[in-house]
C-alpha positions, 0 to 999 in steps of 0.5 A, a space after each residue: 182359466 189356464 195360460 194357452 200355449 199359443 198365447 202371446 207373452 205379457 212383455 214387461 209384465 205390463 198387463 200384470 202391473 196394470 191389474 195390480 193398479 186396478 186392484 189398488 184403485 178399487 179399494 182406494 175410496 173406502 180406505 182413504 175415507 176411513 183413514 181420514 177419520 181424524 180430519 172428519 172428526 175435527 170438523 164434526 165435533 163442533 162445540 155448542 153452548 147451552 145456557 151460555 155456559 155449558 160447552 157440549 160436543 155433538 156426537 155424530 158417531 162418524 166412524 159408525 155411519 161411515 162404515 155402515 154406508 160404505 158397506 151397504 152399497 157393496 151388499 146392494 150391488 152384490 145382490 143386484 149384480 146379475 141384473 145390472 151387469 147384463 144390461 150395461 157394457 163392461 166398458 161403461 161400467 168401469 170407466 163410468 164408475 172410475 169417472 164418478 169416483 174421481 169427481 166425488 174425490 175432487 168434490 171432497 178435496 174442494 170441501 176441505 177449503 170451504 168452511 161450513 159452520 153448519 156441521 150437520 150439512 157437512 155431515 150430510 154431504 160427506 155421508 151422501 159422498 161416502 154412499 155414492 163413491 162406494 156404490 160406484 166402487 161396488 160396481 167397479 170391483 165387481 166388473 173388475 173381477 169379471 174381467 181379470 177372471 178372463 186372464 190366467 189364474 195368476 193375474 187374479 192373485 196380482 189384482 188381490 195383491 193390489 187390493 190388499 195393499 190399498 189400505 197400506 197406501 192410504 195409511 202411508 199417505 196420511 202418515 206423509 201428510 201429518 209428517 209434512 207439518 203443513 197444517 191441518 188444512 194443507 195436509 187434508 188437501 194434500 191427502 185427498 189430492 192423492 186419490 184423485 191422482 190415483 183414480 186418474 191413473 187407474 182410469 188411464 191404466 184401464 184404457 191402455 188395457 185393451 191395446 195390449 196384445 196379451 190382454 187382447 188375446 184373452 178377452 177376444 178368446 173368452 167370448 167364444 172360449 169354452 172352459 177346459 173343465 167342460 171339454 175335459 168332462 166330454 173326453 171322460 165320456 169318450 169310452 161311452 161313445 166308443 161303446 155306443 159306436 160299437 152298438 153296445 150300451 152294457 145293458 142300460 136303457 135309453 142310452 144311459 151309462 153310469 161313469 162311476 163319478 156321480 154322473 150319467 153319460 147320455 149317448 145319442 146315435 146320429 144317422 151317420 153311425 157316429 155318436 156324441 156323449 155329454 155329461 149330466 148330473 143325476 139329480 135334477 141338474 141342467 144339461 151342462 151338469 151345473 148345480 143349482 145355487 141352493 145345491 152349491 150352498 149346501 156344500 159351501 155353507 160352512 165357508 159362507 159362515 166363516 167369511 160372514 163371521 170373520 167380517 162381522 167381528 172385524 167391522 164391528 170394532 174396526 174402525 169404529 172403536 179401534 180409532 177412538 183408542 187414545 195413547 198413554 203419551 198424550 199432549 206429545 207429538 207421538 199422539 198424532 201418529 198414534 192412530 195412523 201407525 197403531 191402528 191403520 198401518 198395523 191393521 192393513 199390513 198384517 191383514 195383507 201378510 195374513 192373506 199372503 201366508 195362505 199361499 204357504 200355509 193352509 191350516 186347519 184343512 178345509 174339512 176340519 171342524 177346527 177352522 170354523 172353531 178358529 173363526 168363532 174364537 176371533 170374537 175374543 177380540 171384540 172385549 179385548 179392544 173395548 177394554 183398551 184405552 178408548 176415549 169417552 168410555 162410560 161403562 167399561 174399565 180400561 185394562 189395557 192402557 199401554 200403547 204396546 198392548 193395543 198394538 199387539 192386540 190389533 197385530 193379532 186381530 188383523 193377521 187373523 182376519 186376513 188369514 181366515 178370510 183368505 182361507 175361507 174364500 180359497 176353500 169354498 171353490 174347492 168344495 165343489 166341482 170346477 164347473 160350480 166354482 163360479 157359483 161358489 164364488 158369487 155366493 161367497 162374495 155375497 156373504 162377504 158383503 153380508 158380513 161387512 154390512 152386519 159388522 158395520 151395523 153391529 158397531 153402533 151398540 158396541 160403541 154405546 156399551 164402551 
């Protein structure tokens, strides 16, 4: 949607700031749980005695399960999108999701102070929390995407920018909690209090939004506003309308006149002699001219494959394997900073840079077969990361033991992920007419979620192979 000439001004860019906060709030749950992986591993990797002598460390594969149970709700609620969102009001969906996310973060914070000798119970409670917190997060994200779509297009970019920085925010919060040197329990407590405060700020920001004149204008207008693309299509039929008014149909029967754009103008003459024209596609489309879901998919299937494959590669090793890489400088102060810096901070900053670069450079072009080839070539990062200095490796040798090599691999891995994902998502709507862009966006969101889930599932066998 373009900005209207008679629209009020976003004073102090307050609405933009709110949507940046909302974007940040949507991905806080996933990023804070993912970045806290060391805290959870410390509590879960309990020692057990066998025969009174041998110490066995029970392996829960926490990172694999966390990734899988975080992404499956996204896939599920993306699939149920049309059923759920039509039956529950937007305000209920957004405020309800934020309240439940806040309560679940409070529960996680309380559990920091509650010792649990039964690690199986702690694991089950944590996995259930991750499932539900990401289920509400999926509802929240889908609802906010619909909300920001009612504003000018620049606000969608602000919202996405907020999402892109959520991981960096979580990584910095983890570094601050470690740097405070307050002890593991106190650091974890401060770390999980941060998203509680962040979620409350997100909720208050959303509640303020309807009271701002700029937001009110677009939210009220969207209910009765007909997109400009449809209006422009009617304007394009004006010549056909004039032809009908003159009593000429250029030799075509049934009042149908090809307009040269793959569409047909159907003209109906009313009793008062005036005429109306509307556009419809030639082959089995709706009266408004929109393509079916399958027709749209046939046009964007390459981009759908690309976004799916990018996330399959990324989630198959991040964070399930990347967080298990150990520094060459063990038993030093750097050891506690190694994963937060070289894994999470590098990944989130470079992923955000990769997405941002696409506003300046878009290469290869969408028609080029080089782009899907570039996406497939990213599969090389899977063996590269598996050959790093992964702890508890049994089958593969360590070829890249140095911290610098791991950091360089993570840098290229993350920047290429952000770049290819953003290009795929931006190219898809360009492959269809503006009236079908919404359908293309919905399909791409589904395939994005599918890639996340498949990547999370693939992380299990890959971790075993290491």
